C-alpha positions in Angstrom: -2.4 -9.2 15.0 -2.4 -5.5 13.9 -5.8 -3.8 13.5 -5.6 -2.3 9.9 -9.2 -1.6 9.0 -10.1 2.0 8.1 -8.6 4.8 6.0 -4.9 5.3 5.6 -3.1 8.3 4.0 0.1 6.9 2.4 3.0 8.1 0.3 5.8 6.6 -1.8 8.9 8.5 -2.7 9.8 7.7 -6.3 12.3 9.0 -8.9 9.5 10.8 -10.7 8.3 12.5 -7.5 6.1 11.6 -4.6 3.0 9.4 -5.1 0.3 9.9 -2.6 -2.8 7.8 -2.1 -5.6 7.0 0.4 -6.3 3.3 1.1 -9.8 2.3 2.4 -9.0 -1.1 4.0 -11.4 -3.8 5.0 -9.8 -6.6 6.9 -11.0 -10.1 7.9 -8.5 -12.1 10.0 -5.3 -12.6 8.0 -6.7 -11.2 4.7 -7.6 -7.7 3.6 -9.0 -5.8 0.6 -8.6 -2.1 -0.1 -9.8 0.6 -2.5 -6.8 2.7 -3.3 -7.2 6.2 -4.7 -4.3 8.4 -5.7 -2.5 10.4 -8.3 -2.1 7.2 -10.3 -5.9 6.6 -10.4 -8.1 4.1 -8.5 -7.3 0.5 -7.8 -8.9 -2.4 -6.0 -6.6 -4.6 -3.9 -7.9 -8.1 -3.3 -4.8 -10.1 -2.4 -3.8 -8.4 0.9 -2.3 -10.6 3.6 -1.6 -9.8 7.2 0.9 -11.8 9.3 1.0 -10.3 12.8 1.9 -6.7 12.1 3.2 -7.2 8.5 1.0 -6.4 5.6 1.8 -7.6 2.0 -0.1 -6.9 -1.2 0.3 -6.2 -4.9 -1.3 -3.6 -7.2 -1.0 -2.8 -10.8 -0.8 0.8 -11.8 -1.6 2.2 -15.2 0.2 5.6 -15.1 2.8 6.8 -15.7 3.1 3.3 -17.2 1.5 -0.1 -16.5 3.4 -2.1 -13.9 2.8 -4.5 -11.0 4.0 -3.2 -7.6 4.7 -5.6 -4.7 4.2 -3.9 -1.4 5.1 -4.7 2.2 4.5 -2.6 5.4 4.9 -3.0 9.1 2.0 -1.5 11.2 2.8 0.2 14.5 -0.5 1.6 15.9 -1.6 4.3 13.5 1.6 4.3 11.5 2.9 2.0 8.8 6.4 1.9 7.2 7.6 -0.3 4.4 8.5 -0.4 0.8 7.1 -0.7 -2.7 9.0 -2.9 -5.2 8.7 -1.8 -8.8 10.6 -4.7 -10.4 13.6 -3.5 -12.5 12.8 0.1 -11.4 13.8 -0.5 -7.8 12.4 -0.4 -4.4 11.0 2.8 -2.7 10.0 3.8 0.8 6.4 3.7 1.8 4.9 5.5 4.8 1.3 5.8 6.0 -0.9 7.3 8.8 -4.4 6.2 9.8 -6.9 9.0 9.2 
């Protein structure tokens, strides 16, 4: 199982420009929580799941409009790669580096 606890600097490339955020992750076995701070505000993630090296979670942003995002990422050491699904708005690449 991947070790995901700590701080991660992440980015998502969207049609309205890059969205950057830092996730402070606390993990316990197959579950994790995170405080996420970025150019969309501050969010608390409480439904994070870890299956081997694959993380999944959801978060609801308020800007530029309110929407639920479903996220998945594969962790490889201090890097993560995945995607963010924004429903009818599409799916966008997600990258991250442990800081």
